[in-house]
C-alpha positions as CSV (number, residue, x, y, z in Angstrom):
1,M,-19.6,64.4,-59.4
2,H,-17.0,66.9,-60.1
3,Q,-15.9,69.4,-57.4
4,N,-13.5,72.4,-57.2
5,A,-10.2,71.4,-55.3
6,D,-7.4,73.8,-53.8
7,K,-4.3,71.8,-54.5
8,T,-2.1,74.4,-53.0
9,Q,-1.6,74.7,-49.3
10,Q,-0.8,78.2,-47.9
11,N,-0.6,79.6,-44.1
12,K,-3.6,80.0,-42.5
13,S,-6.7,81.4,-44.0
14,Q,-4.8,82.5,-47.3
15,S,-5.3,78.7,-48.4
16,V,-8.9,79.2,-48.2
17,V,-9.2,82.6,-49.8
18,D,-7.2,81.1,-52.7
19,S,-9.4,77.9,-52.8
20,V,-12.4,79.8,-53.7
21,A,-11.0,82.2,-56.4
22,Q,-13.1,82.1,-59.6
23,Q,-12.1,83.0,-63.0
24,Q,-14.8,84.3,-65.5
25,V,-14.8,85.2,-69.2
26,S,-17.3,86.9,-71.4
27,S,-19.5,84.9,-73.7
28,E,-21.5,86.8,-76.7
29,A,-21.5,85.1,-80.1
30,T,-21.6,81.7,-81.8
31,F,-18.9,78.9,-81.8
32,Q,-17.2,77.8,-85.0
33,I,-14.9,75.0,-86.2
34,V,-11.5,76.4,-86.8
35,D,-8.1,74.1,-86.8
36,N,-4.8,76.3,-87.2
37,R,-2.9,74.2,-84.5
38,P,0.5,72.8,-85.6
39,E,-0.8,69.2,-84.7
40,A,-3.7,69.7,-87.0
41,I,-1.3,70.9,-90.0
42,V,0.9,67.8,-89.5
43,Q,-2.3,65.5,-89.4
44,M,-3.5,67.3,-92.6
45,K,0.0,66.2,-94.1
46,L,-0.1,62.9,-93.1
47,H,-3.7,62.5,-94.6
48,E,-2.4,64.1,-97.8
49,F,0.6,61.6,-97.9
50,T,-1.7,58.7,-97.1
51,N,-4.2,59.9,-100.0
52,H,-1.4,59.6,-102.4
53,R,0.1,56.5,-101.6
54,P,-1.3,53.3,-103.7
55,F,-4.1,51.7,-102.0
56,V,-5.3,48.0,-101.9
57,N,-7.5,48.1,-105.2
58,N,-5.2,50.5,-107.1
59,Q,-4.1,49.1,-110.5
60,L,-0.5,49.7,-111.1
61,S,0.1,51.0,-114.7
62,Q,1.8,49.0,-117.4
63,F,5.7,49.6,-117.5
64,N,7.2,51.4,-120.7
65,S,9.7,50.6,-122.8
66,E,12.4,52.1,-120.8
67,G,11.3,50.0,-117.7
68,E,9.5,52.8,-116.0
69,S,5.9,53.1,-114.9
70,L,3.7,55.8,-115.9
71,S,1.1,56.1,-113.1
72,A,-1.8,58.7,-113.4
73,G,-2.0,58.4,-109.6
74,N,1.2,60.1,-109.3
75,A,0.3,63.2,-111.7
76,I,1.3,66.3,-110.3
77,Q,0.2,69.6,-111.6
78,G,-1.1,67.9,-114.8
79,R,2.2,66.2,-115.6
80,W,3.2,62.5,-115.9
81,V,5.6,61.4,-113.2
82,R,8.1,58.4,-114.1
83,I,8.5,56.0,-111.3
84,P,11.5,53.8,-111.3
85,A,10.6,50.1,-112.0
86,E,12.0,48.9,-108.7
87,L,9.7,51.1,-106.8
88,A,6.8,50.1,-108.8
89,M,7.6,46.3,-108.2
90,Q,7.7,47.0,-104.6
91,E,4.3,48.9,-104.6
92,R,3.0,45.9,-106.6
93,A,4.2,43.4,-103.9
94,E,2.7,45.3,-101.2
95,T,-0.6,45.3,-102.9
96,N,-0.4,41.4,-103.3
97,T,0.7,40.9,-99.8
98,I,-2.4,42.9,-98.5
99,D,-4.9,41.0,-100.9
100,K,-3.3,37.8,-99.5
101,C,-3.9,38.6,-95.9
102,A,-7.4,40.1,-96.6
103,A,-8.2,36.8,-98.6
104,E,-7.5,34.8,-95.4
105,N,-9.7,37.3,-93.4
106,D,-6.5,38.8,-91.6
107,F,-7.7,42.4,-92.0
108,M,-5.3,43.2,-89.0
109,S,-2.3,42.1,-90.6
110,A,-3.3,43.5,-94.0
111,F,-3.7,46.9,-92.5
112,R,-0.3,46.6,-90.4
113,Y,1.4,45.8,-93.6
114,H,-0.1,48.9,-95.4
115,I,1.0,51.4,-92.6
116,S,4.6,49.4,-92.1
117,T,6.1,52.5,-94.2
118,E,4.4,55.1,-91.9
119,P,6.3,54.9,-88.6
120,L,3.8,57.6,-86.6
121,I,0.8,55.7,-87.8
122,A,2.3,52.0,-87.4
123,T,3.4,52.9,-83.9
124,R,0.3,54.4,-82.8
125,F,-1.8,51.7,-84.3
126,H,0.5,49.1,-82.7
127,D,0.0,50.8,-79.2
128,I,-3.8,51.0,-79.5
129,T,-4.5,47.4,-80.8
130,K,-2.2,45.7,-78.1
131,M,-5.4,45.8,-75.9
132,F,-7.7,44.0,-78.7
133,F,-6.2,40.9,-78.3
134,K,-7.3,40.7,-74.7
135,N,-10.7,42.2,-75.8
136,R,-12.4,40.2,-78.5
137,T,-15.3,42.6,-78.6
138,L,-13.0,45.4,-79.5
139,Y,-10.9,43.0,-81.7
140,A,-14.0,42.2,-83.9
141,I,-15.0,46.0,-84.1
142,V,-11.7,46.8,-85.3
143,E,-11.6,43.6,-87.8
144,N,-15.0,45.0,-89.2
145,I,-13.8,48.8,-89.5
146,L,-10.7,47.2,-91.5
147,K,-13.0,44.8,-93.8
148,Q,-15.1,47.5,-94.8
149,T,-12.4,50.1,-95.8
150,Y,-10.7,47.2,-97.6
151,E,-13.9,46.4,-99.6
152,E,-14.1,50.0,-100.3
153,G,-10.7,50.0,-101.5
154,N,-9.3,52.8,-99.2
155,F,-7.1,51.7,-96.1
156,S,-6.6,55.5,-95.5
157,S,-4.3,55.2,-92.4
158,L,-5.7,58.1,-90.4
159,D,-9.3,57.4,-91.1
160,V,-8.8,53.9,-90.0
161,L,-7.0,54.9,-86.8
162,N,-9.5,57.4,-86.1
163,A,-12.3,55.0,-86.6
164,V,-10.6,52.5,-84.2
165,I,-10.0,55.4,-81.5
166,A,-13.8,56.1,-81.6
167,H,-14.3,52.7,-80.4
168,L,-12.2,52.8,-77.4
169,P,-13.5,53.5,-73.9
170,L,-13.1,56.6,-72.0
171,D,-10.3,55.3,-69.9
172,Q,-8.0,54.9,-72.6
173,G,-5.4,57.8,-73.5
174,S,-6.5,57.7,-76.9
175,S,-10.0,58.6,-76.0
176,V,-8.7,61.3,-74.0
177,E,-6.7,62.8,-76.8
178,E,-9.5,62.6,-79.4
179,F,-11.9,64.2,-77.0
180,S,-9.2,67.0,-76.4
181,Q,-8.6,67.5,-79.9
182,N,-12.3,67.4,-80.8
183,L,-13.1,70.2,-78.2
184,S,-10.1,72.3,-79.3
185,L,-11.7,72.8,-82.6
186,V,-14.6,74.4,-81.1
187,N,-14.2,78.2,-80.9
188,V,-16.3,79.4,-78.1
189,S,-14.5,82.5,-77.1
190,R,-17.5,84.5,-77.9
191,A,-20.2,81.7,-77.4
192,S,-23.0,81.6,-75.1
193,E,-23.3,79.0,-72.2
194,N,-26.2,77.2,-74.2
195,E,-23.9,77.0,-77.2
196,K,-21.2,75.4,-75.1
197,I,-23.4,72.9,-73.9
198,I,-24.5,72.1,-77.7
199,A,-20.9,71.7,-78.9
200,L,-20.1,69.2,-75.9
201,Q,-23.4,67.4,-76.7
202,S,-22.4,66.8,-80.3
203,I,-18.8,65.6,-79.1
204,I,-20.3,63.1,-76.5
205,N,-23.3,62.0,-78.6
206,A,-20.7,60.8,-81.4
207,K,-18.4,59.0,-79.0
208,F,-21.1,57.0,-77.0
209,Q,-23.0,56.2,-80.0
210,A,-19.5,54.5,-81.2
211,L,-19.3,52.9,-77.9
212,G,-22.7,51.4,-78.1
213,I,-24.0,53.3,-75.0
214,P,-27.1,55.8,-74.9
215,P,-25.7,59.2,-74.5
216,P,-26.4,61.3,-71.3
217,A,-28.2,64.5,-71.8
218,I,-25.9,67.6,-70.9
219,S,-27.7,70.5,-69.0
220,L,-26.8,73.9,-67.6
221,Q,-27.6,74.4,-64.1
222,D,-26.9,77.3,-61.8
223,N,-27.8,75.6,-58.5
224,L,-24.5,73.3,-58.1
225,K,-23.1,75.5,-55.4
226,S,-19.4,74.6,-55.4
227,K,-19.9,71.6,-57.8
228,N,-18.5,72.0,-61.3
229,G,-21.0,69.1,-62.6
230,E,-23.0,66.3,-61.4
231,F,-24.4,62.9,-63.1
232,D,-27.5,61.6,-62.4
233,S,-27.9,57.9,-63.2
234,T,-31.7,58.0,-62.9
235,T,-32.4,60.5,-65.7
236,W,-29.1,59.6,-67.6
237,S,-27.8,63.1,-67.7
238,F,-25.2,65.4,-66.2
239,S,-25.4,68.9,-65.6
240,I,-22.5,71.6,-65.8
241,S,-22.6,74.5,-63.5
242,Q,-22.9,78.0,-65.1
243,Q,-20.1,79.2,-62.9
244,G,-18.2,76.2,-64.4
245,L,-18.7,77.2,-68.2
246,N,-17.4,80.8,-67.5
247,K,-14.1,79.2,-66.8
248,P,-11.4,78.4,-69.4
249,M,-12.3,75.6,-71.7
250,S,-9.7,73.2,-70.0
251,E,-11.8,73.6,-66.8
252,W,-15.4,72.9,-68.4
253,G,-14.1,70.5,-70.8
254,S,-12.4,68.6,-67.8
255,T,-15.8,68.5,-66.0
256,A,-17.6,67.1,-69.1
257,Y,-15.2,64.1,-69.5
258,H,-15.3,63.5,-65.8
259,E,-19.2,63.4,-65.7
260,S,-19.1,61.3,-69.1
261,R,-16.9,58.7,-67.6
262,H,-19.3,58.5,-64.7
263,A,-21.9,57.5,-67.3
264,E,-19.6,55.0,-68.9
265,Q,-19.1,53.5,-65.3
266,F,-22.8,53.1,-64.6
267,F,-23.2,51.3,-67.8
268,M,-20.3,48.9,-67.2
269,I,-22.3,48.2,-63.7
270,A,-25.4,47.6,-65.9
271,R,-23.8,45.3,-68.2
272,L,-22.3,43.3,-65.1
273,I,-25.8,43.2,-63.6
274,V,-27.6,41.8,-66.8
275,H,-25.0,39.4,-67.8
276,E,-24.4,38.1,-64.1
277,K,-28.2,37.6,-63.5
278,M,-28.0,40.3,-60.4
279,K,-30.8,42.2,-58.8
280,P,-30.6,45.6,-60.3
281,P,-30.6,48.4,-57.7
282,H,-33.8,50.0,-56.2
283,S,-35.3,53.3,-57.0
284,N,-34.6,53.1,-60.8
285,Q,-30.8,54.0,-60.2
286,L,-30.4,52.2,-63.4
287,P,-33.2,53.2,-65.8
288,E,-34.9,50.2,-67.7
289,H,-33.5,51.2,-71.2
290,I,-30.0,51.4,-70.0
291,L,-30.3,48.1,-68.6
292,A,-31.9,46.8,-72.0
293,Q,-29.1,48.3,-74.1
294,A,-26.7,46.6,-71.6
295,A,-28.2,43.3,-72.5
296,A,-27.8,44.0,-76.0
297,L,-24.0,44.2,-75.7
298,P,-21.8,41.0,-75.2
299,P,-20.7,40.2,-71.6
300,L,-17.7,42.4,-70.1
301,T,-14.2,41.1,-70.5
302,D,-12.1,40.0,-67.3
303,V,-10.4,43.3,-67.2
304,E,-14.0,45.2,-67.8
305,K,-15.7,42.8,-65.1
306,N,-13.1,43.6,-62.5
307,K,-13.5,47.3,-62.9
308,A,-17.2,47.1,-62.9
309,E,-17.4,45.0,-60.0
310,T,-15.2,47.5,-58.1
311,F,-17.5,50.4,-59.0
312,Y,-20.7,48.4,-58.0
313,Q,-19.3,47.6,-54.6
314,S,-18.4,51.0,-54.1
315,I,-21.9,52.6,-55.4
316,F,-24.4,49.8,-54.6
317,G,-22.7,47.0,-52.8
318,I,-20.7,46.3,-49.5
319,K,-18.8,49.8,-49.6
320,S,-21.9,51.7,-50.5
321,E,-22.5,52.8,-46.8
322,H,-18.8,54.2,-46.6
323,R,-19.6,56.3,-49.9
324,Q,-22.7,57.7,-48.3
325,Q,-20.8,58.7,-45.0
326,T,-18.1,60.2,-47.3
327,L,-20.6,62.1,-49.4
328,K,-22.3,63.4,-46.2
329,K,-19.3,64.7,-44.7
330,L,-18.3,66.3,-48.2
331,F,-21.6,67.9,-47.9
332,L,-21.2,69.1,-44.2
333,Y,-17.7,70.4,-45.0
334,S,-18.2,71.9,-48.4
335,L,-16.5,75.0,-49.9
336,D,-19.8,76.6,-49.5
337,E,-19.6,76.1,-45.9
338,V,-15.8,77.3,-45.9
339,K,-16.9,80.1,-47.7
340,N,-19.3,81.1,-45.0
341,R,-16.7,80.7,-42.2
342,L,-14.5,82.8,-44.2
343,S,-17.0,85.7,-44.6
344,D,-17.6,85.5,-40.9
345,F,-13.9,85.9,-40.2
346,K,-13.2,88.7,-42.4
347,I,-16.2,90.5,-40.7
348,S,-14.0,89.9,-37.5
349,E,-10.8,91.1,-39.1
350,A,-12.5,94.3,-40.2
351,D,-14.0,94.8,-36.9
352,V,-10.6,94.4,-35.1
353,I,-8.8,97.0,-37.2
354,E,-11.8,99.5,-36.8
355,K,-11.9,98.9,-33.0
356,R,-8.1,99.5,-32.7
357,K,-8.2,102.8,-34.8
358,V,-11.0,104.1,-32.3
359,C,-8.6,103.6,-29.4
360,T,-5.5,105.1,-31.4
361,D,-7.6,108.1,-32.4
362,Y,-9.0,108.7,-29.0
363,A,-5.3,108.5,-27.5
364,A,-4.3,110.9,-29.7
365,Q,-6.9,113.6,-28.9
366,Y,-6.1,113.0,-25.1
367,K,-2.5,114.0,-25.3
368,K,-3.7,117.4,-26.6
369,A,-6.1,117.6,-23.6
370,A,-3.5,116.5,-21.3
371,Q,-1.5,119.4,-21.9
372,E,-4.3,121.9,-20.7
373,E,-5.2,119.9,-17.6
374,F,-4.6,116.6,-15.6
375,R,-6.8,113.6,-16.6
376,K,-7.1,110.2,-15.2
377,W,-5.6,107.7,-17.9
378,P,-7.0,105.7,-19.4
379,D,-10.5,107.5,-18.9
380,E,-13.8,106.1,-18.8
381,Q,-14.3,106.4,-22.7
382,Q,-11.0,104.9,-23.4
383,A,-11.4,102.0,-21.0
384,K,-14.8,101.2,-22.9
385,N,-13.0,101.6,-26.3
386,I,-10.2,99.0,-25.2
387,E,-13.0,96.5,-23.8
388,A,-14.7,96.8,-27.0
389,L,-11.3,96.0,-28.9
390,N,-10.7,93.1,-26.8
391,F,-14.0,91.5,-27.3
392,A,-13.5,92.1,-31.2
393,K,-9.9,90.2,-30.7
394,E,-11.5,87.3,-29.0
395,T,-14.3,87.0,-31.5
396,Y,-11.6,87.2,-34.2
397,E,-9.5,84.5,-32.7
398,I,-12.6,82.1,-32.4
399,R,-13.9,82.6,-35.9
400,R,-10.0,82.1,-37.1
401,Q,-9.9,78.9,-35.4
402,K,-13.4,77.9,-36.8
403,L,-12.0,78.7,-40.1
404,L,-8.8,76.6,-39.7
405,E,-10.7,73.6,-38.5
406,I,-13.3,73.6,-41.1
407,G,-10.5,74.1,-43.7
408,E,-8.9,70.8,-42.6
409,K,-12.1,68.9,-42.4
410,Q,-12.9,69.9,-45.9
411,K,-9.4,68.9,-47.2
412,E,-9.9,65.4,-45.3
413,S,-13.5,64.8,-46.5
414,Y,-12.3,66.0,-50.4
415,A,-9.3,63.7,-49.8
416,A,-11.5,60.8,-48.8
417,Y,-14.1,61.6,-51.7
418,I,-11.6,61.3,-54.4
419,D,-10.3,58.2,-53.0
420,L,-13.6,56.4,-53.9
421,P,-12.9,54.1,-56.8
422,E,-15.3,55.6,-59.4
423,E,-14.0,59.0,-58.2
424,K,-10.4,58.6,-58.4
425,E,-10.4,57.4,-61.9
426,A,-12.9,60.1,-63.1
427,H,-10.7,62.9,-61.4
428,M,-7.6,61.5,-63.1
429,L,-9.2,61.3,-66.7
430,G,-10.6,64.9,-66.3
431,D,-7.0,66.0,-65.1
432,L,-5.6,64.5,-68.6
433,V,-8.2,66.3,-70.5
434,K,-7.5,69.7,-68.4
435,N,-3.6,69.2,-69.4
436,A,-4.3,68.1,-73.0
437,L,-6.6,71.3,-73.5
438,E,-3.9,73.6,-71.7
439,K,-1.2,72.3,-74.2
440,F,-3.1,73.5,-77.0
441,N,-2.9,76.9,-75.4
442,I,-6.9,77.4,-75.4
443,N,-7.9,80.5,-73.2
444,H,-11.4,80.6,-73.9
């Protein structure tokens, strides 16, 4: 569940006013795929560079009489380019080393050697694959990708890197970046809410299929009140509020990633249950087809198992009662209730202003009348005016205190809510996506 939060604290009721402020943008036509960001241009240049390097199965040309190589792979604008013999020998040595590693089924080393002259790709691949040595499932996936690309004769650096990233779980920084980049390519400045949902569904489907997890269905809901989105494990779906989709992409993109991570968390719990022979939760909270798919995958690694156990205990286990009480308080002291108290407060505020004006205007009229004849002051009418003003002030103060009280309780309940392990992680990842999309300067 992804809720709105007011992270800035101001004096008295103003913080409540700020916490419920909304932003809206128009949506009219279809979305398009565009990519004119500087990062994309750099990637295309890198891709162009890697595609012009001699790959695994490329054959080096014969040396000419001058000791230089004439390589058709390095033809530019239809002309032959002479390659110094020293460079040609270096390229041949690289190919031989890669072939030797591949012959020993060490495709990881083969690819590392291949990208050794590409610092950006090499560093990125090294950082990503550090975790593979602790996760044999991921290691096997990467080895299979590298073997396939080797057999196809093309260790295209960016293609391999992106294929590897696609198999990383959502709690990895590279997956956050992957999702943010994919979503940033979708031009939805004039798209309808349904078209935004379709774009999100396409991105989520591709990621979850690579992970071997059934993708959650995404829907648009207009009755989520103060919530931006909500995941339902029983239907294996999550919804995004209509209000949320009218916000900037960084907001609803963050919500989509947040809810997607919840789906992945529940799938981790399903894998834990089936491989540890645990009793599934009641009321179909984990559907049969989810448990069946979880059983088809290998057991969790120790790191994954520890996370899954934490999520299980919070949602279904010994800490589930605490979670239920936390969600109950979040409902009782919701932003919607704060809005109601705020509305009452503003009515009282306006009433005090009106009653004070009545007293002031009547006093001004009395001064004119007092010049003509002596009158007791305050007279009966002004006494009634003052009584009404005092009552309005009392009501105003009562409602102000109630507003401040529920505002504090809402903050406390929200803090307890995002401290739940599954929510703390999902909110953290959602914030990372939001920051990434904001860096792309996307305002639609």
